[in-house]
C-alpha positions as CSV (number, residue, x, y, z in Angstrom):
1,X,31.7,1.6,38.5
2,X,31.8,-2.1,39.4
3,X,31.4,-4.5,36.5
4,X,28.2,-5.8,38.0
5,X,26.6,-2.4,37.5
6,X,27.9,-1.8,34.0
7,X,25.7,-2.2,31.0
8,X,27.1,-3.8,27.8
9,X,26.0,-4.6,24.3
10,X,27.8,-7.2,22.1
11,X,29.0,-6.8,18.5
12,X,30.7,-9.7,16.8
13,X,31.2,-11.3,20.2
14,X,33.0,-8.2,21.6
15,X,31.7,-6.6,24.7
16,X,31.2,-2.8,24.3
17,X,30.2,-0.6,27.3
18,X,26.8,1.0,26.8
19,X,28.3,4.3,27.8
20,X,30.1,4.3,24.5
21,X,27.0,3.1,22.5
22,X,24.4,5.3,20.8
23,X,21.3,4.0,19.1
24,X,18.4,5.6,17.2
25,X,15.5,3.9,15.4
26,X,12.7,5.2,13.1
27,X,9.8,3.8,11.1
28,X,9.9,4.8,7.5
29,X,6.9,4.2,5.2
30,X,8.9,2.6,2.3
31,X,10.1,-0.9,1.4
32,X,13.4,-1.9,3.1
33,X,14.9,-2.4,-0.3
34,X,14.6,1.4,-0.9
35,X,16.5,2.1,2.3
36,X,19.2,-0.3,1.2
37,X,19.4,1.3,-2.2
38,X,19.8,4.8,-0.6
39,X,22.5,3.4,1.7
40,X,24.4,1.9,-1.3
41,X,24.6,5.3,-3.0
42,X,27.5,6.4,-0.8
43,X,28.4,9.4,-2.9
44,X,24.8,10.7,-2.3
45,X,24.8,10.3,1.6
46,X,25.0,14.1,1.9
47,X,21.5,14.3,0.4
48,X,20.0,12.8,3.5
49,X,22.7,13.0,6.2
50,X,23.0,16.6,7.4
51,X,26.2,15.8,9.2
52,X,28.0,14.5,6.0
53,X,29.6,16.9,3.6
54,X,31.0,14.2,1.3
55,X,31.5,10.4,1.3
56,X,33.0,8.1,-1.2
57,X,34.2,4.5,-1.6
58,X,37.2,3.3,-3.6
59,X,35.3,0.3,-4.9
60,X,32.0,-1.5,-4.5
61,X,29.7,-1.1,-1.5
62,X,31.0,-4.3,0.1
63,X,32.9,-5.5,3.2
64,X,36.5,-4.6,2.9
65,X,36.1,-1.6,0.7
66,X,37.9,1.6,1.9
67,X,36.8,5.1,1.3
68,X,36.7,8.6,2.9
69,X,34.0,10.5,4.7
70,X,34.1,14.3,5.4
71,X,31.7,15.6,8.1
72,X,30.2,19.1,7.8
73,X,32.2,19.9,10.9
74,X,35.7,18.7,11.2
75,X,38.3,16.9,9.1
76,X,37.7,14.0,6.7
77,X,38.7,10.6,7.9
78,X,39.3,7.2,6.3
79,X,36.5,4.7,6.4
80,X,36.2,1.0,5.9
81,X,33.0,-1.0,5.2
82,X,33.4,-3.8,7.8
83,X,30.0,-5.6,7.2
84,X,27.5,-5.6,4.4
85,X,24.5,-7.8,4.0
86,X,22.5,-6.6,1.0
87,X,19.0,-5.7,1.8
88,X,19.6,-5.8,5.6
89,X,22.6,-4.0,7.0
90,X,26.0,-2.4,6.7
91,X,28.7,-1.2,9.1
92,X,31.4,1.4,8.4
93,X,34.3,2.2,10.6
94,X,35.8,5.7,10.5
95,X,39.3,5.6,11.9
96,X,42.3,7.7,13.0
97,X,45.3,6.2,14.8
98,X,44.2,4.7,18.1
99,X,40.5,5.7,17.7
100,X,37.7,4.1,15.7
101,X,34.0,5.1,15.4
102,X,31.7,2.4,14.2
103,X,28.4,3.1,12.4
104,X,26.0,0.1,12.1
105,X,22.9,0.5,10.0
106,X,20.1,-2.1,9.9
107,X,16.7,-2.3,8.2
108,X,13.9,-4.7,8.7
109,X,10.4,-5.1,7.1
110,X,7.6,-4.1,9.4
111,X,3.9,-3.4,8.9
112,X,3.7,-0.3,6.8
113,X,7.3,-0.1,5.8
114,X,10.7,-0.4,7.3
115,X,12.3,-0.2,10.8
116,X,15.7,1.5,10.5
117,X,18.2,1.4,13.3
118,X,21.5,3.3,13.4
119,X,24.0,2.4,16.1
120,X,27.3,4.1,16.9
121,X,30.1,3.1,19.2
122,X,33.8,3.8,19.8
123,X,36.8,1.7,20.2
124,X,40.6,2.1,20.4
125,X,43.1,3.2,23.0
126,X,42.0,6.8,22.7
127,X,38.3,6.2,22.8
128,X,38.2,7.3,26.4
129,X,39.7,10.7,25.3
130,X,37.8,11.3,22.0
131,X,34.7,9.3,22.7
132,X,32.8,11.6,25.1
133,X,33.1,14.7,22.8
134,X,32.3,12.7,19.6
135,X,29.4,11.0,21.4
136,X,27.9,14.3,22.4
137,X,27.9,15.4,18.7
138,X,26.5,12.1,17.6
139,X,23.7,12.1,20.2
140,X,22.7,15.6,19.0
141,X,23.0,14.8,15.3
142,X,21.7,11.3,14.9
143,X,18.0,12.0,15.5
144,X,18.1,14.7,12.8
145,X,19.9,12.3,10.5
146,X,17.2,9.7,11.0
147,X,14.4,12.2,10.4
148,X,16.2,13.4,7.3
149,X,16.6,9.9,6.0
150,X,12.9,9.3,6.6
151,X,11.9,12.4,4.7
152,X,14.3,11.7,1.8
153,X,13.2,8.1,1.5
154,X,9.5,8.8,1.7
155,X,9.8,11.6,-0.9
156,X,11.8,9.4,-3.2
157,X,9.3,6.6,-2.8
158,X,6.3,8.9,-3.5
159,X,8.0,10.4,-6.5
160,X,8.6,6.9,-8.0
161,X,4.9,6.1,-7.5
162,X,3.8,9.4,-9.1
163,X,5.2,8.5,-12.5
164,X,8.7,9.8,-11.9
165,X,12.0,8.1,-11.3
166,X,14.7,10.1,-9.7
167,X,13.0,13.3,-10.7
168,X,12.4,12.4,-14.4
169,X,8.9,12.0,-15.6
170,X,8.3,8.4,-16.8
171,X,6.3,8.0,-20.0
172,X,4.9,4.9,-21.7
173,X,4.4,4.6,-25.4
């Protein structure tokens, strides 16, 4: 395909072909701060992400922290937090030699709650080989993940507003 017909998006001033870019967004009726709190609980990602079996970081939820993510299907891979702006966004990169999968998450306040966007793209010398197969799985799974995050966040928000915090009845003396 000639460059004039290609479609690109840009991340950190790098041109990424749209063919290797997947994006989903959803409105969630909770404050953006709750979404950010849910994201920061990395060891609990499996509670709202049906494609994640386990996730952990070897330090704080901050740029530069390494960890590991194990999908429900497939082998665990190393991950790195490459960007973190508290209350607004984070990006993690899963990597194996010569192939990287980038997961960008953003949240913004909108009327009635939060607009959440998840973007996924692939880089590396082997992206042409692994990218199409992984992209197919991501395209199938990401809408379910977003709906699951919505249900989890809205239930958690409702629970907190019904006198409970994280499943424990709050009492006042």
